[in-house]
N, C-alpha and C positions, 0 to 999 in steps of 0.2 A: 481472604477478606470476606467478611459477611456484610451483606447489603440488605436493608429493609425496603421492601416494595409493597404496594397494595395492588392486589389482583381481585377484581370483582368485589371491591369494598372489604376484602379480607386481608389483614396484614400477613405478610409472608417474609421469611428470612431465606435468602438464597446465598449460596457460597460461590464466589467468583474466583476462578483460578487463572492465573496469568502464566503464559509460557513465553519465555524470551528465546528467540532464535535468530541467528545471523542470516542475512539475506543469501549469502553464498551457499547455505545448506538447502535452500528451496530449489526443487527440480525445475521450476519454470522461470527462474531468475538468472540472468547472466550478468555478473558484475566483474568479469575478468579484466576489462579495460577501463574500469572506473577510475576517474581522477577527481580532484577537488572540484566541486560544483556540479557533478554529474547528476542527472535526473533519470528516473526509470521511465522508459517509454515502451509501450506495448507493441510487439511485432506480430501481426496476425499471421504472417507467412510461416513463422516458426512456433507460434503460440507461446512466446516467452516474453518476459520483461527484460529489457536490455538497458544497462546504464550508459547514457550518452551525454556528452557535453553540448551538443548542437541540437537545437530545436528546429530542424529544417527537414520536413518530410512533405511529400506530395499530398495536398489536400488538408494539411494541418492548419487548424485555426485555434488560436489561444485567446480566450476571453478572460482577462484578469480583473474584471469589474470596473467600477467607477471610483475614482479617488479625487 
């Protein structure tokens, strides 16, 4: 895909390449126990993202905005 952008008032054309990859192939993502509705949560102890269905961790605060 080619995209036109302006840099310092000079038009430029850049090529954007997209790579699709499944999460299971990423070395820092653990989706082994993923089920419907799972969310990725970061685990600092293992430096990985883990798919979990429960948002209950010590110190966790979720701010979903105002509706």
